[in-house]
N, C-alpha and C positions, 0 to 999 in steps of 0.2 A: 407549227410553233417550235422554235428551237429550244432545247433544254440547256440549262446552265451546266457548265463543266462539272461542278460539284454542288448540287443544291443544298448540301448539308454543311457547307463551309462555315456559315455564321453559327449554326448550331454547335459545331465542334469547337469553334473558337471561344465560346462562352463557358465551356465546361471542362473540369478536370476529371477525366474518367478514372483516375486512380483513386478518387475520393467519392464521386457520386455513383450510385447504382444504376443510373440511367444508361440505356444502350448507346454505344458510340455510333453504330450504324447497323444495317441489316434489315431483314424483312423481305418477303417476296411480293412483288407487284401482282395484284390480282389480275387473273385472266378473264374473269366474268364480271361480276358486280364489284364496283370500287367500295372499299371499306370507309367507315367513318367511326370516330370515337370522340366522346366528350369526357374529359378528365376533370374531376373536382379537385381543386388545388388550393391548399391552405398555405399560401406564401405570405408575403407581408400583409396582404388582404386576401380573403377568400375570393376566388373567381373560378370560372368554368372555361377550360381550354377546348374549343371546338376544332377538330382536325378532320380534313377531307383528303382522301387519297387522290393525287393527281400527278402524273409524270414521275412516278417512282418515289414520291415523297409525300408527306402529310402537310398540306397547306394548313396553317394554324392561325387561329384568332383567339385572343383572351377576352372573355365576356364577363365583366365584373358581376353582374346580377343574374347571369344565367339566362337560358332561353325562356320565352313566354309564348303561350298558345293564343294570346290576345293580339289580333292584327293591329290594334291601335297602339300597342306598346312596342317601341323601337329600342332595342337593346344595343348599347355601345359595344363594339367589337374591335379590339385593337389587333391589327395584323402583326404577327410576330414571325420569327424565322421558321423555315421548314424543319420538320422533324422526320426522323427515319420511320419507315413503316413498322419496324419492330417496336416502336414506342407505343403502339396500340395496346400492347399487353403489359405495359409498365404500370405497376402499382407498388408504392413503397414510400419511403421518406428520403427526401434530398437533404443531406447533412447541413448543419448551420455553416454560414459563411460561404456556401456554394451558391451559384446562380440559381434562383428559384427555390431557395431552401424552404422546406415544409413538406407536409404530407400530401400524397397524390393517390386518388382512387379512381377506378374506371366507373364513372357515373352512368354512362350509356354507351352502347356500341351497336353496330349493325352495318348496313350497306347504304349507299346513296346513289341516286340516278340523276344525272344532269338533265336539265330541261333546256334544250338547245345545245350549242357548242360550248363546252365548259372552258376551253382555252380562251375563246373570245370573251366569254362572260367574265372570267377572272381578269383578263387584260383590261377590259373596259370598266371593271368595278361594278358589275351588275350580274352576279353569279346566282342563277336560279337552279334549284335542285329539289329532289324529293328524298326524304329520309325513311328508312325502314329499320327502326331500332326498337328497344323495349319501352323507352319513355318518349322518344321523339319520333313522330310520324308525320306524313303528309308533306305539303309543299312549303318551302322556305326560300328566302332570298338574302344574300349578303350584298349590301350596297356600299360602295366607297363614298365617303363624304368628300366633296370637292374642297380642296384647301389650297391656299397660296403656298403652303410649305411644300418643299420638294419631296419629303418622305411620304406624305399622303398615306399614313398607316391607320387612319381612323375609318372604320366601317360601321355599318348598322346591320344587326341581325333581326329580320322581320318575318313573322309568320304570314304566309300567303293564304288567300281565301280557299277553303276546302271544308270537308266534313269534319275535320279535326279541330278547327279553331274553337276556342272557349274564352269568354271574357275573364280578365284577371280577377275581377271581384268574385267570380265563381270558382276559379281553379288556378292553382299555382303549381306547376310541375316540379319545380325545385324544392318546394316545401313538402309536397305530398310524397315525393319519391326521393329521399335523401341518400339512399344506400347504394353500395357498389353492386355492379352486375358482373364482376370479373369471373365469378364461378358459373355463370350461365353460358350455354353454347351460343354461337353466333346465330342470330335469327336470320332466316332466309327472306329475300325480298317479297315473296308471295305470302308470307305468314302475317296476315292482318288481324288474327284473332288470338294471339298468344295469351294465355292466362294460366295462372297457377305456377308453382315452382317448377323450374326446368331441371333436367338432369345435367350431368357435368361432362358429358362426352358428345361426340359429333352426331349430327342428324343422320337418320337412316337414309339409305338410298331410296329415291322415289320409286314406288311401285303402284300398280293398279290396286286400289282398295276394293274390298267387297268380296273377294274370293278367299277361301281358306288358304292360309300360308302366306298371303301377301301382307305387306305392311304399308299403312297409309303414309303419305308425305307428311313431314312434320314430326313423326315419331323419332325419338332419339335413343341411342343405345344407353342403357342404364341398368344397374343391378336392382333386382326386385326387392322392395323393402319387406322386412319381416312383419310389420304391422301397417295397417292402413285405416284411416278414419274416413267415412263416406262424406260426400258432398250432401248438405242438407238444404232443403227447399225453404223459401221464405213465404209466409202467408201474406197474401195481398188482398186488397179490397175490390179490385176490378181488373179485367184483362188489360194488359199494357197496350200503348199505341203501336203502330207499325206491325200488324200481325204477320206480315210476310217474313219477319225476322225470327219467328218462333215456331216450334212444333209442340204438339200436346199429346200426352199419354193419359190413360186412365189412372186415377189415384187408387192404388190397391189398398184394401182393408186387411193388412197383414203385418208381418214382421220384416223389417229391413234385414237383408242377409248378404254378406260378402263371401264369395267363393275364392279360396286360395289354392292354386294348383302348384305343387312343389315337386321337383324331380326326386327329392329324397324322401319326403313325408307323404306324398300323394295329395289327395283332395281334403281340404278342411273347409267347414262352413262356420263363418265367424259373424256374430251379431254386431250391430253398430257400436256396442260398448266393449267389443274385444273379447267376448266370451265364445269359446269353442262349443258349438252345438252339433258337431259331426256325429257324435254317438246317439243323438236324439233323432237324427235324420239319415239313417244308414242307406235308405233306398235312393236318396238324392246324391249321396256321396258315390254310390256305385254307378249311378247313371252318368255322372260327370266323368268318372274314371273310365267308363266305356267309350267316351268320346275321344280319348287319347289326346287331350289338349296339351299344348306346351305350357311351361310355367307362366303363371300370371295371376292377376286379380280380376275377378268379374263382380259387378255390382248388380243387385237385384232385390227381390222381395218374395218371401214365401207366403202362400195363400192356400185356402181351400175354396174351390169353386162350388157354388150351390147349383141345383138343377137349372135355375134361371140363367146361369152364366155369370151371376154376380159373385164377388168374393164375400165370404162369410167369416167374419172375425170370430164369432162365438164358436163356430164349428172348428176353426183353427185351434182355439184354446182347448176345446173338448178333445181334440185329437191328441194333444200333448198330455192332457190329464189321464186319458185312457191308454196312452202308449200305443195308440193305433194311428200312426203318422203316415201310413202308406198313401193316403189321399192328398197329402200336402204336395203342392207343386211349386217350382221355382221359376219366376218370371225374371229374366235378365234384361237390363237396359243400358249397361255401360261396361267399358273395358279399359280401366286406367293403365294397366300394365299387361304386356304379353310378349312372350318369347324374347326376353332380354331387352325390351324396349319400353320406354316411358311414353305413353300416348296422351298424357294429360294436357299437352298443348295442342293436340290435334283437334280441330273443330268438331263439335258434337255430332253433326250429321255424318261426318266421315268415320268417327268412332262407331256410330250405330251401324253403318254399312259394313264395316269390318266385322263387328259382332254378328251381324246377320249371316255373313259368310261362315263364321265359326259354328253357328247353330243350324246350318243348312240341313244337317242330318241328325239333329238332336233326338235322343230317345224320349219316351213318354216321361212326363214330369218336368222336363226342361223346356222352357218356351222363351221366345223373344217378346218383350213388351212392345206392341205395335204403336207407332206414332201416327197422329192425324194432322195433316197439313191443311187445316180448314179454319174458317172463322171461329175464334174461341167462344163467342157467345152461343153459336150453334152447338159446339161440342159440349159446353157446360150444361146447356139446356137439355140435350139428349141424355147426358150422364145423370142429371138429377131426375129426369123422367123415368129412367131405368132403376132408380133407387140406389145409385152409386154414391160414394162419399164425395167425389169431386174429380178434378183433373189436375195434372201437373204440367206446367208450361216450361219449356227449355229453350234458351237462345240457340239458334242453329249454329252460330259461330263461336259458342262459348267453350272454354276449356274445362278442366276438372280440378277442383281444389278441395282439400279436406277441411271444410268449414261450412257454415251456413252462408248462403249466397243468394243474391237476387238474379243470378243467371238461371236458377231453377225456382219456380214459384208454385204456390199451392192456391187453387181456387176451389173453395168448398161449397157443397150444396146446402149445408146446414152448419150451424155453430157447433163445433165439436173439438174437444181437446182433453188432455189428461189432467187429473187432479190427484193430490195426495190425500189419502184417508187419514183423518186425525181423530175420529171418534164415530159414535153412532147413538141412536136413540132407541128406546124400547118399542116393540110393536104394540099396536092397539087393536082391539076387537079380536077377530079370529086369525089375524096375521101371525105368523111364526117368525122366529129368528131375530130380525131387526126391524126398526121402523124406517129410519133414514140414515144414510151415511153423511157424516159431517166432513166437508171437503175444504181443502186449502191449496194455495199456491205460494211459492217463495217470492219475496219481494227483492228489491235491489240489493239488500244487505244479506240475503240468504235466509231471512227469517220467514217462518211459515205463517201466513195470514189467512184468516177464515174467508172462504169464498162462497158459502152457501151449502145447501144440502140436496140430496137426491134420494127419492123414495120410490120411484117407479122404474120399470124395466127389469124387475126380478120375477122369478117364479118360485114356487115353494122349495124346489131343490136348491136353487141359487141362494135363497134367503137363509136356509139352514147351513149351507156350505160357508156362506159369508160370516154368519154368526160364529161358526166353529173357528174359522181363521182369525177373527178379531179377538176372540177370547184368549188365544195363545199369545197375543202381543199387548195385552191390557197394561195400562200404566195408571198412576194415581193423579197426575197433574195434566192440565190442559196443554197440548203441544202447540196450540196457536198463540201468537203474541197478542191477539185481540179477542174480545169476548164473542161467543156465539149467541144465537137467539134464545136458547132454552137450556142453560147449563145445569139446571137442577135435575133434568132428566137425561143428561148426557153421560156416556161412558167413553173414557179416553183410551186411545191406543197409540202405540209407538208408530210414528209416521213413516212407515216403510212400504206400505202397499199403495199401488197406483191404479186409479180407476179411470177408464175412458168414458166420457159423458157427453151427450148431446144436450143442447139447451137453446132457448129462444133468444136471450140477450143478457147483457150485464146491466145491473142497476147502477145508479149513480154512487151507491155506497160500496160497490165492488163485490156484489153477490150475483150469482146466476139465477135466472128464472126458468121455470118449467124444465128442470133437468130430468134426463132419462138415462139410466145406467145402461152401458153397452157391454163392458167386459173389464176384467182386470188385465193390466199390462205387466208382463214380467221382463220385457226387453228394454225398459227405460228405468233408470234409477230415480228414486223419489227426490233426491236432492237437486235433480236437473229440471224439475217441473216448475215452470213459471207461467204467468198469464200470457197467452199468445195473442199479440196485437197485430192486426193486419197493417201493412204499410201500403203506401200509394206509390206506384212507379210512375214518376213524372216523365214527361216526354224526353227531357234531357238525360234521364237515367237509363234510357233504353238503347242509346247509341253506343254499342260495344265495338264499333269499328276500331276504336282506339283502346289500348290496354291501360286505361286510366281509372283510378279509384277516386273517390270523393270523400273528404274528411267529414263533411257535414251530414248528419243523418237526414233521410228524406223527409221526415216529419217536421223538421225545424224550419220555420219560416222567419227569415230575418227582415224586419221592417226597417225602412230607411237605410239600406245597406251602404249607400254612398255618402252618408252624412259624415263630415270630418269631425273626429272627436279630439284631435290634437293639432292645432294650427301649426305648431313648430315642425312636426314631422309630416303632416298631411295624412296621417293614418286615418282610415275610415272605419266605420263600425264593422263592416264585413271583414276587414282585415283583422280586427281584434277578435272576432268570432273564429276566424280561421286560425289565428295564432293559438287560441285555447284548444282548438281541435288538434293542432300540431303538437303542443306540449302536454296534452292530457295524459298520455301514458306515463310520462315522467312525473308529472305533478301529483297524480293520484297516490303515489308512494308516500308523499308528504301530507296529503289530506286525509288519508284513510283513517276513519274512526275518530277524527278530531272535531270538536265543536268549532265552527267557523263564523267569522263576521265578514261582511262584505262592504265595499265602498262603491256606491253608484254615482254615475255622472250623467243624468238624463239629458243635459244639453252640452255635454263635452266637458273636458277638464278645466276649461276656463269659466264654466258656470258653477252653480252651487253643487257641492258634493254631499252625499248622504252616507253616514256610517250606520249600518244596520246589523243587529244581532238576531233579528227574527223577521219573519215574513209579515208584510203589511196586509196585502190582499192577494187572493189567487194563489197560484203555485207555480213552481218552476220544475219541469221534469228533471229528475236526477238530483234535486235538492230535497232533503227530508227534514222534518222537525224531530228533535230529540225528546227524550223523556223529560217531562217537567221537573222530575226529582233531581235532575242534574243541578238546577239552580232554583230551589224552592222560592216561590213568591215572584219569580222573574218569568217573563214570557219565554216560550219554548225556544231553545237554541237551534241552530241549523247545522247540517252536515252535508257536504258534497258527497253523495252516495255513489254516483257513477260519473264517467266522463261526460255523459250527456248533460249533467248538471252544470259543468263549466260553460258549455255552449249555450244552454238556455238562460243562464245567468248573464252571459255577455250580450245575448239578445235583449235582455232587460236592462241593459246599460251598466252592468256591473264591470268594473275595471280591476279592482283589487280584491284578493282573498287573504284573510288573516286567520291564523289558527291559534288555538290554546296550546299551552305547554303540557297538556294532559289528554288522554284518550277518553272516550265516552264511557268505557267500562270501568274506569278508575279515576273519576274526576277529582277525587279527594287527594290524590297524590301525584304530583307532577312527574313526568318522565324525561324532562329536559330542563336545562337552565340556559337562559339566553342573555347575551350582553350585546347591546346595540351601540356601536361606536358612532356617535353623532357629532361631527365637527362643527365648532362654532365659527363665527365670522373671523376671517383672516387665517384659517387653518388650511394649509396647502395639502394636496392629495398625498404627497410623500409622507407627511406626518401621520396621516390616517393609516397608511400601510405600515409604518413603523409602530404605531400604537397597537395595531392588531397583533403584530408579532410579539410585542411586549406582553400583551394579555395572554397570548398562547404560552409563552415561556413561563410566566408566573403560574398559570394553571398547571403546567407540566410539573413545576416544583411542588405543587400541592398534590401531585399524583393524579391529576384529572386530564383525560384525553379530551380534545376539543376539535371542532370542525368549523369551517368558515364558509360564508356565502356573501355575495354582493347584496346590497340592500335594494338595488334598483334605483337608488337615489344618490345621496352624497357620501354614505358611509359603508360600513361592513358589519356583518353580524357574526358573532362568535357563539357557537352552540355546544353545550356540554350534555351528552346523553346520560340519563340517570336511571338507576333502578328505582322502582316505585316504593321507596321506603319511608319518605318523610312527607309531612303535610306542606301546604302552600306557604304558611307563615315561616316555617323553618327554612325552606328553600329561598324564599324572598329575602329573609333577613341575612342568610349566609351570602347570597349574591351581593347584597348591600355592603357586607363586611369586606368582601373582596375588592369592590370598587373603592370603598373609602381607604383601604390599605394602599391601593395603587395611587389614589389621589394624594395621600400623605407622602408617599415615597417619591412620586414624580409630579409635584404640584405645577410645574410649568407645562406638563403634557396633558394631564387629566384633571377633571373636576367631577365631583360627586353630586353637585347640585344642578338641577335643571334651570331653565330660564336663559334667555339670550344674553343678558348682562353677565351672568356667571361664567359663560363659556366662550367669551371673546378670546380668540387666540388659543383655545384649548378644546380638548375632546371630552364631551360629556358621555360617560359610559352609562347608558340607561339600563338600570337593573329593575325598574318598575315593571318591565315586561314579565316579571316572574310572579306577579301577584295574581290572586284568584280572579278569573274573569278577564285578565289582560290578554292581549293577543300580539302576535308578530306576523308581519307579512310572510306568506308562504313561499317556499322555493318555487320558482317558475312563474310566480304571479307578476303581472305587469303593475306598474305604478302610475297613479294619476298625476303625473308631473310632465312638464314639457319634454318631449322626446320619447315618452313611454318606456322608461327603463324597465329591466326585468331582474328580479332577484334570482341569482344563479349559484348553485353549489360549486365551490372551487377547491383545489388542493392548496395546502399551505405553501407549497413551492411556487405556486402561481401568483400568490398575492403581490409579490414585489414586481411583477410584470404587468399588473392590471393598470389600465389607463384611468379608470374611475369606478365608482360604485355603480354606475349605469353604463358600463362598457357594452353590455348586451341590451338590445332594445327589441320591441315588437318587430321592427323592420329587419334587424340583422340576426335574430335568434337562430336562424338556420345554420349560422356559422358555429354554433355551440352544440347543436343536437347530436353531433357525432360523439361527443364526450358524455353527454347526458348526466346521469347520477353517479357515474364511475368515481368521481372524487370522494363520494361519501359511501363507497362500497362497504367499508368497515363500520359504518355508523351503528347499525342494529346490534352488532356483537360487542360494541364498546360501552354499552350501558354499565354504569359504575355507581357504587355507593359513595356518599360524601362524608361518611363518618370520620375516616382517617384525615381527610383534608380539613375538616372543621377543627379537629384536635391540633393539627399542625399550625393552623392560623390562630389558635386560642379562642375559637368561637364556641360559646356555650349554648346559644339558642335562647 
């Protein structure tokens, strides 16, 4: 196939390189695998530019909605001019009035492999290929749409059948992965299991793994971090499907320990919480030092082995208490960093073999945690028969990340976890010290809730020792937010001690049965102790061939996912659930600590809507009921306590979330004042924009800073953050005084009376939102109106450029996530008193 004399002729003709930062030309043609890049481009409309290297240039297609892993979804791809290979690294902003003006980020990158002859496929309009990127993987095809027009620039981007395909109702790659990958190294074609943050420099040269001094393929050169948090395993209720994808290790009954080898400071032993225990374990420090390892981080667990070969947690504790720690051993099972390389993206099985090579001649006290590649049911059965705590499962192809992950799972032989000690009872009969420990766990709000008691598992020595410890931290008031069983005989203590307890089950009331005390834990902070709930790894969750996360928690079951809730946009229930999963991190900033009301649409927005301030029946995980004292005589109010609450509410057909102008800890004094600009019949959008600006200017004259957000409907909301100085009546009456002043001053623009007749051709500024019990739709909430608009925080400078109060919708919200809550970054520190403003307006209250 002959090449054009200058494939970049059209590209250059469209751009003024004296003004745009885009490269004019350049870039080296790949000698091995061809490059691809997908750039997220906020031009007139957000779109994704897919570029494939071919014949010394980047063949380019603009895909308005971005790629989809669903084979049934065919994305329009408009063929555009070739770009230089150097464009692959371009990320920046194209100036206004220039071609393609707007922000550009590198959304994905990697290499591509043609399936068949790429020149023929491109010429025939049927280009098949395989992608090896961070977000896009597997087989795809670009198909030209046959057209009578000569240009024929309309193509379709379609996912081909392979292990990576996912239905759109379950997964949306553009929504779940909105960020840039510019700082990540170029992934290699063979890297199918990249996971965790990557380093910023080039991959290491491939060497044979498993011998000391070699470096596995996929490791990248990187500076070793000063601190490292370990990967934490997730408790599951059963072994996952496809056992061939997993290896299993014994679950040690000890303390998690990271070893840091540093050229300047030698060997340090660091707990999972970042505490240096080197001085407590000098024999292990010396043993590691004798191995003459290169700088790096090693992950493992310290234990004491009993004569039976089992790990003995009580013996481990006794060793520390007696300062006789020589019998403590360190079992190592991972190596995230070593010798100037980041190995976190190297598959687990390769990291293990590399670690095995490092430990080939390890001295006494340093061991490799062996893995068992056998059916998990057999391994767990053997472990339980031997009296072990359980086993740890690890995906063979998984990376290493500093968080709790389902790539590592815990399967326990018995119910066992940590609890916070909040009190104790007196002993009875001949028993000494204490009767039972009163235990608790923290709920979603971080409050300590009573979880039962434990009175067995002690001997005389441990009872006396426990009593002595508890007396030193005695307090007068109950640390639990709920009552215990026998408070008259209880002694309360400061909730700082952590006990590990085995038990048979949890009761429906949230208490444990048949508890047996095992030991005190000093390696875990009390504030981190919560009820550990096992999750179920569904079949779809185990396929880690693709580096794809999922917004929805595995325990959430969405019923009728394909039911259309808005006929105008065609948005389905699963799309709404996924929308709330997407905006949850942003929305929780506005929901935190506030009473909330919800709008439910059981049959969609065209059916009957229900406005609720309390729960009718059942419960929604992540939604909690507040103290009845907030509104005496009224049913308990609600709060969205965790992001899961948004998803479980959406599953229960909730569309809107409305919040109070006060937080739950100070419901008597509002911390904001809200003005809802609601246009009447005949009011054009430009008048609403002008009206909001007038309100802002007037508030400024009163010395009040204000913030704006779209309503998701027809209007705009102006919000004034307040110090909690005044009661509801004062704030409401003052807001009414402001509105009446504006209505008197500009009677042709504003009206202070509600009702359709009063606001024909005018904007009603709704101040009634400032009354006790009144609510306003929360930022990032969807609206139950045709199109499903979303309330979004905006900068004042943006207001004059908005197209409507529903400019962002459930369907296009991904175009705004890049900005997030940035327009309101100064909101919290702008809280102000209204005393001077009331005097200026002549308001006496």
